N, C-alpha and C positions, 0 to 999 in steps of 0.2 A: 766526784769528788771533789770537792770546791775548795780553791785556796785566795784567800783574803791579800789585794794590792790596795797600794794608796787608793786615798781617797771612796774607800769603802766598795768600791770594785770586788766582783766578787768571778775569779777565773775558774771552770767548773773543765775537769780534766773526763775523758770519756775512756770507759774501758772497750776492750775490743768485742765482747758481747752485746756493749751498746752502739758499737760503729757497725756491725752486721744487724744491729733491727734496724739505726737506722736505714740498712740498705733496703730490709724483706720491707719495712715501710716506704719505701718510695723515696724516701727523703735523699739518695745517694741511688746512683743507677751504675751502671758497668761502663757506659761513657763518662761520669765523672773521672778524671783522672787522679784519687788523689790515697791517700797512705796516712796511721795511725801512727807519731812519732807523740812517745811521754806524754799520751792523753790527750791529744791533736788533731785533727783532722787538719793535713798541709795539703796544697795544691800540690802537683806534681808538675814540670817543664814538659809540653809536648814534645813526641818523638818527632827529632828531625831527620835528614835521608841519611846523613852520617852516623847520627846514633845508633839509626836502624842497623845498617850495614854493620857497621863495628859489632851490635850483641849476634845477629848472624852468623856472622864470621867468625865471632869466641865462643861462639854457642857448637857450630859444627868442627872446630878448633880439639875442645874438650871432648864433643862426642866420640872422636875418633882417637883421641889421647887416652878417656877413661875406660871406655870399652865397658864394662859391665863392673867395674870396680867400685862407681858413683850411680850416684842419678844425677844428672844435667836438670838444674831445675830455670827455667828461664821466665823472665818478670812475672814471679807466681811471689803470695807472701811467704814470710816466716817468719812466725810468732816468736818475740824475745821474752815478752813478759805481759803480762792481764791489758797494761796499755800502750804496747808496740806492737804493731804488725809489719814492716817497713816492707815493701817489694823490691830486692833487689835485682838490678841488670840480669844476673847468674848468682849463683849457688850450685856449690855439690857438696849432695848429700850420701849420708849413709845408706846404702840400697836398704831397700824392704821390697816384701815379695808387694804388698796394698799401695805403694807407689805413694806413700802418705794417704790414703781415700780418707780415712777417717778424722787425718787433724793436719793442721797445719805444722808443719818441721819446728824444733823448737833450737835453742846454741844445741846442744848435746849431739844432734841430729847432720848440725851445718860441718865439713869439712875446710872450705874454703865460702867464702864470699864476693863477690865483681861488680864494681857499682862502672859504669862509662861515663866518663866526663865529657860532658860540652857545657850547653849551659847551663847545667846542674852541677860546674867541680865542687864551686866553693860548699855547697851543702852538702853533698857527698862528700868531701875532707871536715869540713866543719862538724855538723851536725850526726852526719851518719857513721864516722868513723870513727868516734867517743861511744855514739849510743852499740855498732857492734863491740865496742872494745869492755862497757860497761857491764855488757852480758855474755862474757868470755868466748866470744867468735873467734877460734882458734887462727885464722890469718882473715884479711882483707887485703884486696886488691883492687888501684883506684886507677883507672884508666884513663892519663888526658891524650883526649884525640889532635887536642890543636900542640901540643907539644911530640907529641908523637913516644907516650913515655908511659910505665908503668907504677905505681908505687904498691911496693909489699908492704901491708906491716901484720906484724905477729906477736907473739908476745902478749895477750894484753894483760894491763896491770890498772886498776882504777875503769877512769873512764880516759884511757886511751896504750898505747902499745910503745912498747919498750923496744922494738924494731922493729927501723922504717926503712928503705932503699927503696931508690932508684933506679930502674932498670929501661935501657933506653934499646934501640934500633937496634940489632944484632944481637941480644941478648938474651938470651933461655932462662925460662922460666919453669918452676916446679912446684907444685902445692906439695905444702910439708905435710899434710898426711898420707899422700899418693906422689912419692920422690920420682919414679918411674914415668909417673906420665909429666911429659914435655910439652911449654908451649914455648915459639917465641914471639917476643915484644912485637912482631906484625902478624902476629895471628890475633892480636887482641884489639888492635887501635884499625 
């Protein structure tokens, strides 16, 4: 799909299928840290030690908390539409016996998305939050490693969320879809 820009320049949006064709053709490799957002292939920031540790800690806490009530999806793609396939740090998915072997999960499969923000905090807040809201992702948590907080977003409406709350150390959170599965802010940072 082409979009006209000022000066006669055209901007081309890629579909998810074209994105995968680039990978099959060797244009993109598994070493490339990229994701497809609104038809654009965007470079992701490198994962530093604090970010990696937070993902590991949050994964372990979520797995303990949700047990078999959800699938913990760690740094894997979700397909929100034909032009966007982000790779959130974590997602909780509706259980499926095949563990989404035949297709990446879509918005109806997703109970919660969690992004760990350090170098990517602005991107996660300004690009990913509106993307997740636009496609009806029920709940989004943004972990701010520097501040030691978790911002929870819920009740998507258009390109935003009506309910936004900041949680500090010592507070307990639970996904809306799984209220019995509690975590502390410390579990996520």
